[in-house]
C-alpha angles and dihedrals in degrees: 000000000000121000112265129217127324094119093147092050092047089050091054091050092047091052090051090050092053091051089051089049088057091056099265107122113225132213114204126184116198111191138172142119124291114290095015093119105259095141092042089053092051092046091050091048094049098038093111097039115107101196116053128152106207135187133161133197121236122201092222092051100043091114095050105111114237090352094137093043089055088057091051094049099035130222096319100026091257098132098252098125094129126190135145116017126027095348123091099230121131129240089277097042123226115317103198131129135065114327100200130121097276103035127216132276137196112325091008095295114151118239110237093200144341092281092058091046090049090052089053090052090051090052090051090051091049091053092046089055091051092246100124114131095011127114085255093067099070117150102275091185086080094049125089119239091259099047111111122225116261097236137036123251122252115285112277127232100046095124135045113270113246095028105074121175120221112268092354110155095251100036111120116227117226118214112189127192108185124194089011091177088073098044118116115260096240092054090050090051091049091050091049090051092051097044092051090059098051108110114150098004125133091233131133113196116196120190114190117200140154095229126009089211093058106133091220090072117093108257093229092052091049092053091050095050098041095047120118093255094053122092114240120197111189113192121209128174123300116265123250094261090052090049089054088052090048091051092050090051089054093050098258104128129186098045097153124203092260094046089049090049090053091047088051092052090047097051102022084238093288104163093209093056093041094051091047091052094046091049092044100044105021114183089348087077089066091061092053092046091049095061112068092199093056123084110224116229128257126238112275094238091052091045091054091056092049094047091050088058092045092051090057092056127097118254091258094052091044091052092048093051093046092047090050089051091055091049093052139254092321138015141148117283089236093056092046091050091048091052091044088063088081088060100048133073114238093252091049091052092048091050095051139054132205098246094052091048091047093050090053093048091049092047091054091049096245096114135023132209135176130204110263094017110112092202133077118214142188110254090230133012089238091059088056091048094048092051095044096049094050090063113105119234095257095046092043092051092048092051092047091051089049089050091051088057092047107045120078104207114094095219091051092047091053091045092056092046090051092050090050094050115110096196145344114340112180095188094051091044090055091050092049092049092049091052091046091053089048090054089047091054088054093048093247091138100169093051090045092052091051094051094045092048089053090048090052091052092053097039111117098206129060092231092056091045092053095046094048091046093051091051091045092052091049091052091047089052091053090047090051092240108123107119098194117016092185093056092046091049091051091051094048091047088067092060124101111281112261145128096276092049094050092043094053094043087052090050090052091050103055091124088061097057098184093050092044091052092049093049093047090049089052090049091050090050092052094045127083102206091199092055096033106031094160093055090043091052092050093050090048090049091054091049087054091051090046092054090044090057087056094046092244098150101179095047091045091054093046096053092042090052090051091050091052092049093050097049113003093176098045105114094184086086085071114195091007092139090051090053091051095049096045091045090055090048093049089054092055103267103105098122093046092046092052091049092051095051114110118236111281129210129237109291091244089061098039126117117232090264092048091048089056090051091049089052090050092045092051091051092049091047089056091049092049092049101256094128096161091055091043094054090046093051097042095043089054092048093049091050092050102043102077092116095050128098117286091248091057092050092049091051092045093051091046094048090050091049090050093054091045091052093054091044091055095249092129099158089056091046091055091051093051096044088052090050093049093049093048091049091051091048093046090057096042092246105117090148091070092062102056093112086052089053089055091048093049090050090050097051094044090048094055088047090054094245091132097164091056092045090050092051092055093045090051092057091050090049091055090058092044089063088081090068097236119147103239099045088047090051095049094045092049094050093045092053093042095052090048092050092048091052090050092049096243108137094173089060091048088058092047091051098046096043095095091056093063090071091049099043100077090077086071098223093097092054098052106132115249097021110080111349110202106130089082091054091050094047093049091048092052090047092050089054092048099250101127094166094062090041091058092047091053096046107037099070090049091050091052093051093044090052092048091051094043088225108168095196093051091045090052095055091041090053091050091051091045092050091050091048095049091047089053088051090052094244098133094173093056091043092052090048092051095048092048089050088053091053091054091054091044089068087068098041126092097189104108098192093054089050092048093052090049092053091045094051092045092047091051090050092050092047092053089047089057096249096125099163094057090039089056091053093053094042094049089052089050091047093052091053094045092048091054091047092046094229104161100180095054092035088057091053090048093051090050091052090050091050089051087055089053090249115125122204109296132200132053123311094256089055092052096044108045096177098055106092147012117002088356087074091062125090116238091258092049091048091051091050092046093052093049092048090048089052089063102261121144120238090258092051091049090050090052093047094051096035093238133118125272088241089058090052090051090049092052092048089052088060097037097056097057092041091056094035095239133128104195142041090248092056090044089057091049092048092052092047091052094046099043111054120213132265117323094021094110098230113140108253095026122119092271129030123241 
């Protein structure tokens, strides 16, 4: 199969090879645990290289003098020990030559010592570089390590990188020592001798080892390859996405993001263990990974090693380890010892004690403990799996029952009882279902799905099995943990017809709108809302979502309102209050809806229902132009929604990014679009983040990152191929905003064309929601088609006037001024632009204001009024500089130049990314602001949904960029570099 992942490591190796090509010899240390893929990485890196000297240590031959060096030099010491890359050597290289205590050198000469052998290796490297017989091939064995060579290497760069020719003057030679921890000591000394004397050689030396601190490595070699000027490539496990790719390459399909994440946690991403499990279990592994309460197995080879250790333990230590395995990956020693009582005879228990048994288990490497840590743990998840799966059914059931009596948490007690059950148990199934429904009422969807799945397994009757399964699938959907919706739908379709069945099939079919509507209608027909209000509310909620996907605002609000009235406390209609509020806003009632909302608490104190209303209120505030209030609401919601369903968190992050974009906080918007997209991908729900794709395309387009914008637009376009309204809308807007930023009006028209057929419903034209009529009108005007421009703009102007929406009236005035100027009606154009300036006084959105000033300034410049044009253009430039909007800033600078007015202001004003916080990436800026606000690294990690290590990494880059060495000074630096409210700096309290 194809090589998977390791792009960063390959980049490091490629950079080292290019330095070697230029005559700067490179030392590279590749390290990582057994099975992590070190040799595979080196092979992949060197697959196109034609001259590789390769040797590998073998544990059984570690005492064979010069054994590895013989591999490197080949049978006659001629340097033909090929290995990875273009050569045909095997994993262990060629093992020819004399195997006596002193080894053999070139021409059969014996090496008296490591220095002589090192000199032979240097000669082989000289010959491999094509340097034999030249003044450059002096006997370096006689030179000290600091003596430079007498002539310079050939000029670098005379061949194409990545396609070296054998023995070409600038072809770097790769020398690979694999499994260096098992190499013989004399070979290591010889290699050290040779490497120290490389000065201007085109040589890349790679030493591959499990641990650089291994005492079997020669100390001199360790110092060379851990020095500051050496390249160190540390390999950890593959990431979840790479494991999914690996599984696909091995024919195991359907490894979802969550299943891959669990496989990663189970194996630490070790490719050797993952491949062994995939080969051993096949698609059966997916079933184990899909059930959170089930421990996946360990590879048989790994299990054999663990069981050998377990067999050597005393009965007390064995019982303790097995009891700990039943309790999970970690537990207290007291709990494990209590559970182990079911496994020990009375006399065995009296003769032993927990600490002695624990010490034995730790000594054998089966358990781990640390001073001050109250928990004992398995040193690796696979050790836990190997121990657990070797338990027989009777012993495992007895230990689980003992655990159920020991643990204190109700959910854990029921889990152990369920795992101990040998068949249907109606009483236990009822208890599990009750707990699952309790979790569902709290919005703990993953826990609810686990309990209901267990209840279905233990349910004695088909009707109970089907009902519990339907509820479990719904909870799994809300948790974003349904690996294959098609397979689930096929299974549910076999159930007895009923309201729940049709409802859930409709929920699974939202990408087939006609089928979804028919199934939901059938569910509504089969349901008596008075007798089954919860089911009625869920069907109504899905009707609301269905109309929302078609941008039917009034119908969405009507169905959402019905769902809330039927079951106001039913959280399975997740985001139902958001749907109601946005539906009302889309149908023209945003101001009234905001006025009617009851006072809401701080997001940190809000109930789930109140958090939904805060999310809706923040969205409506953005649409009505209250960007400060919107960012405040939505930032609070995003910070407080960690326990909500993945879909809610994606919507919250996207809504916050949208408000930040309009408010001119573009760095923050980039961070939150990235977060939303990663959350959607992590839960295998990329379809819920299509609006976020559009938003990401928009913000990258105005920043001039056209390739990134295009990538996001391309994804949205793929989903639009299905013909559904919302994907079509997001793809069209993404492409249109990109084309506008690039100055391509014909592409704006091509992108927005599909919206013309959708617009007559009215919902897509509601001012403040999704402005696009101005883009279309300006594109028509730019291409000289004033008639179509008027047709595109006039309905939007009427609605904006009716609503009294200042932001919408501003963009409409800009488009009208541009249109009238294109018609040659300078009076009408002047009137439109001046009207826009009046509305701008009430608008927070800095980019909209900047584009108005830019368009007005361009009009005045073409009318010959350069002084007034300069005023408008300078205002536009100041806003665009602060926003860091290169495409439009470039247009503005060209207009100023046409006025005879060069860029004014100081250098820092003209180049916003040149100092201070401008040197930080969006992610670094987000971390810096949160740290400056007083959050700990762990709190920052939670807020941004990243690891603590990632926060530490960012701080390690932020401090030197800002020239600070403490969190206090970081706070001061941010305060000095980001002026307060009203200053106009992106990220400040108020936008420009």
